[in-house]
N, C-alpha and C positions, 0 to 999 in steps of 0.2 A: 142716606145722603152723608152720614157721618164718615163712612169709609171713603166716599167720593171726595169729601173735603180734605181728609187726611192725606189721601194719595195725591191730590192736587198740590198740596204743600210740598210733597216729595218732588213733583215735577218742577215747581218754582225754584226749589233749592238747587236742583240740578242745573238750572240755567247758568249758575256761577261756575260750573265745571268747564274747563277749557278743552272740550272735545270738538275738533274741527268739523263743521257741518259739511256733509257731502263726501265723506270718506267712503261711505257705503254707496250702493247704487240702487235705484228703483224704490226709493223711499218717498212717502208723502204725496202720492198721486191720487187723483180722482176722489177728492174729499169735498164734502159740502155741496153736492149737486142737487138741483131741482127741489129746493126746500121752500115751503110757503112761509114758515116762521123764520126767525132770525137766530144767529149765533150757533149755526150748525157746521160741523166738519172743520173746526179750527184746531190749530196746534197739533197736527199729526205728522209723524214721519220726520222729525227733526233730530239732528245731532246723533245719528246712528253710525256705528262702525260696521255693522252688518248690512245685509241687503234685504229688500222687500219687506220693510217695516212701515206700519202706519198708512196703508193704502185702503181706499174704498170705504171710508168711514163717513157717516152722516149723510147718506144719500136718500132721496125720495121721502123726506120727513115733512109732515104737516105742522108739527109742533116746533118748539124751540129747544136749543141746547142739546142737540143729539149728536153723537159721534165725535166728541171733542177729546183732545189730549190722549191719543192712542198711538202706540208704536214709536215712542221717543226714547232716546238714550239707551239703545240696545246694542250689545256687542254681537249677539247672535242674529239669526235670520228669521223672517216670517213671524214677526211679533206684532200684535196690535192691528190686525187687518180685518176689514169687513164688519165693523161694529156700528150699531145704531142705524140700521138701514130699514127703510120702508115702515117707519113708525108713524102712527097718528098722534100719539101723545108726546110728552116732553121729557127731557133728562133721561134718555135711553142711550146705552152703548158708549158711556164716557169713561175715561181713565182706565184703559185696558192695555195690557202688553207693553208696559214701560219699564225701563231699567233692568232688562234681563240679560244674563250672560248666555243662556241657552237659546233654543229656537222654538218656534211654534207655540208661544205663550200668548194668552189673552186675545184670541181671534174669535170672530163670529159671535159676539155677545150683543144682546139687545136687538134681536132681529124680529121683525114682524109683530111688534107689540102694539096693542091699541091703547093700553094704559101708559102710566108714567113710571120712571125710576126703575127700569129693567136693564139687566145686563151691564151693570157698572162695577168697576173696581176688581176686575179679574186678571190673573196672570201678570201681576206687577212685581218687580224687584225680586226676581227668583234668585235666592242665595244672598241674603242680607247679612252683613256683619256689623256689630255694634260695640260700644264701649265695654270694658271689663271692670267690674268692681270687686273688691275683696272686702268682706264684712268683718266686723269686730271679732267674730268667732273663727276667722281665718279661711272661710270658704269663698272661692272666686266664682263669678258667674257673669253671663252675658245678659244685657238688657236690650230688648228689641224695640228701641224707641224710634220716633219719626223725626226727620230733619225739620228744623224750624219750630219744634215743640219744646216746651219748658217742663221740667220734672222736679218733683219734691224729692231730693236726695236724702235729706236729714233734717229733723227738726226736734226741738224741745221747747220748753216754755219761753225761753228768752233768745233762742237762736234758730235760724233756718238756713240751710244751704240748698240752692237750686242749681240746675244745669240746663243749658240750651244746647241742642244738638244741631249739627250740620251734616250734609251729605259728603261722602267720600267715594270716589269711583276707583275701584281696584281692578286688578287684572282679570279676575274671574267673578266678581260680584260687586254690588254696591253696599256700602256700609255707612256708619255714622261716627262722627267725632264730636267732642265737646268744643264749642266755640265760645261759650260764655259761662261764667260762674257768678251766681248771686249770693250774697252773704247778708243776712238780716240779723242784727244784734240789737235788741231792745228798740230804741227809736232810730237807730242808724242803719243805713243801707249802703252796701258796697257792691259795685258791678265791675267784674273783670272780663273784658271781651277782646276777641281777636277781630281785626278788620284787615283782611289779607294777612300780612305777616306782622302787623303792628298791634301792640297791646295798648288798650286804653283802660284807665281805672277811674271810676267816678265814686265819690263819697257824698251821700245825701244829695245826689243830683248834680254835684259840681265836679268837673274834671280835675284830677291831680296831674301835676307835671313834674318831671325831673329836670332840674336846671341844666342848661347846656354845659357840657364838659364834666358833668357829675355822673356817678354810677348809681347813686342810691338816694331814696327819699324816705324819711321817717315822719310819720304823722300820728299824733295821739289825740283821741277825742274822748273827753270825759262824759260819763253818763249823767244826765240831769236828775234822774230819780234815785239812784243808788251810788254808793261809793265804789264805782267800777269804771273801767275804761276800755276802749278799743284801740289797739295799736296797729298801724299799717306800715309795713316795711316793703318797699318796692325796689328791687335791684335789677338793673339792666343786665348784669352778669353775676351769677352766683356760682360758686365752685361746683362742678359736676352737674349743674342743672341748666345753666344759661339764665334767661330772663325769668324772674319769679316775683310773686307777691305773697307775703306772709301776713296773715291776720291773726291777732291773738286777743282773747278775753280771759276772764277769770276761769272759764270752763274749758275752752278749747283753743287749739292752735291749728290753723288751716294754711297749708302751703300749696299755692297754685303755681305751676310752671309751664313753660311753652316748649313743645317739641317743634322745632323750626321746619318750614317747608323743605322738601327735597329728600326726605326719607323715602325708601322704595319698598314696595311689597314683594311677595314671592315671585311675581311675574315681571318685576323690574319697573312697575308703574310708579312714578313719583307721586307722593302724597302731599296734601296741603298741611299748613301749620295747624296745630290743635293744642288744647289745654289738657293738663293732668292735675290731679289734686291728691293731697294726703292730709287726713284729719287726725289730730291727736287729742283725745280727751284727757284733760288734766285732773279732773275730779268727776264724781258722779253727777249726772244731770238731775235737775229738780224733779222730785217724785220718782227718780230712777226709771223714767220712761223716755223713749225716743221713738220717732216714727220716720217714715220715708223708706226709699229703696234700700239705702244702706243703714239708716238709723235703726230700723226694726231688727237688725241683726244683733243689736246690743242685748236683747232679751235672750238670745241663744248663748251669748257669752256668759251671762249671769247663770244660766242653767249648768254650764260646765261642759268641758270636752267629753267627759264620760257619758253624759246624758245625750248630747246632740249627735253623737256617733252611734247611738243605740237605736236600731231600727224600730224598736217597740216604743220609743219615747215620742210624745206628741210633737216635739220640736225637731225631730230627726228630718234631715233633707239629704237625699242621695247626692253624692259628689259627682254630679253629671254636667256641671258647668252651665246649668240652666237656671234662670231666675224663677224662684218659687216664692213669690211674695204673698203676704197675707191677703192682698186684694188683686183685682185684675189690673193689668198694666196701665190701661187708659185712666184708671182712677188716681194714678200718681201725677197725671198731667196738670199743669198749672196754667193760668191765663198769661202769666209773665214771670219775671224773676221773683216778684213779691206778691203775696196774697193777703198780708196783714192779718193772718190767722183765720181767714174765711174758708180756706181749703179744708174739706172734710177730713183729710188725713193728716193735717198739720196740727202740731201741739202748740204752736207759737201763740202765746198770750192766753192759753186756756187753763182752766183751773185743774188742780190735781184731784185725782180720785184716790184719796189717801188710804181708804180701807183696803182697796184691791191691790195697793202697791206695797203692803207691809212685808210680804215675803221677799219681794224683789229688793226692798231696802235692806233687809237682813242679809241677803246675798251680797249686796254691794258693800256692806260693811266689812266683808272679808276680802274685798278686792284691793289691789295695790295699783294706783294710777301712776303714770299716764297709760291710756289705752289708745289704739290706733286703727284708722280705717281710711279708705280713699279710693282713687281711681285714676286711670291714665294708661299710657302705653308702656309695657314692660320693656325697659332697656337699661343700659349701663347707668344712665343718669339717675335712676331711682333705686338702684339696688342697695345703696348705702342707707336708704330709709328703713330697710328691714333689719338692719343690724341691731342686735340686742333684744329683738322681739321674740316671743316664745308662746307656745300654746297656752290657752286659758284654762284655768281650773277654778271651779266655783269655791273651792276651799280657800284659795289664796290668789286672787287676781290682783296684780300690782299695776297701779296707774303710774304713768300714762298708758292708755291703750290707743290703738290706731286703726284707721280705715282709710282706703284710698281708691282712686279711680284713674284709669288710663285708657288711651285710645288703642284700638287693635284693628288689624286689617285682614283677619281670617274669618271664614265662616264658622270654623270650629277650631279652638285653640287648646293647647295643653296648659294646665296651670303651671306658671313659672315655679320651679323648684325653690328658688332663693326666697321667694316671698309668700309662698302658698300658705304656710302655717301662721303667718304673723301679721299680714297687712290686710286692710280693707281698702280697695282701690276702686276708681271709677274711670269710665271712658267707654267700656262695655259693662253691662250691669249683671249683678248676681248677688245672692245671699251668701 
């Protein structure tokens, strides 16, 4: 049922996409017939551009919740048909054949079962594209996240960055963009979110506002427990970037900016607004440890470019544009923007394991900050962020260092030449 729930989130997120219902023909017929139980044969064959999707689901069932959410949001034909039929049990033949560009996906699942939970979650979202991240060591990758889900992007003892994804419908596949960024610093929490094309910023649960006629808001929050502060700079228009929010502490600077709605993919399909981010480390994190999708790339930076490019080294990862995390993808999922350190892979608020960190600390002593990482869509707006960045070397890494994230609209993309060696970005994920 875990896969069923995750894919159902994909369907709910897709409701927000403006695909006119009824452009295709022969969709959503003969569903939910002759059932003794309830909740059968619903939400099939809606909002398809192709033909003959989502038909004949949830028929002749004695149990409940059979043959639902099949054959929706397809560009191709013959997807999500004939699922969850003639079942005695419940929860059969659900969430099949949704979000496909091609044809004949997710058909005839959950047929003739006596038990429960058969034939669910097949043939969905064929050809998914996701945000791109570039880690501290300079390697870019895609992260195959789910719309509506939250992910641990980066954390250390006093900081955590999280991201929420949303669906994007492209000309030949469905993908995901970042629609929200959470930033947890000590006792303070900032959320930057998109609602349609509008940016909202909340600090410790209270909304921030820019006065009418003004372009910029500066806000400084002192930390109650230490001599440190969080600064928030929100600009409606920032040169080369547009609307942006910059957060800074004693350890890092995080720049979040908006790519406005109206950009087009390779097929000419207009895309929604989405968020990008760029993270700059100003000093070494406490204990020289970081975790998260992008955060864990810090260890590869400490090892040095000569090591991580050596196939015989334990930290070597092929430059294949694929996310090779330390853990399974779903393990980076969070319940929301903030977990207060309860997440298994988060370092927020946790004690240092000093003995095991000694070698990494020695390596960091040879580094020169700042360092950089982040994510978002690669475009002219962020190319200046890569200026002055260079490949890392364990012998002499200079801080700040960087990582970043950006949105992307391809199933497979080539690493941007301008930023490949130097930035860590997000939008689609990778190490």
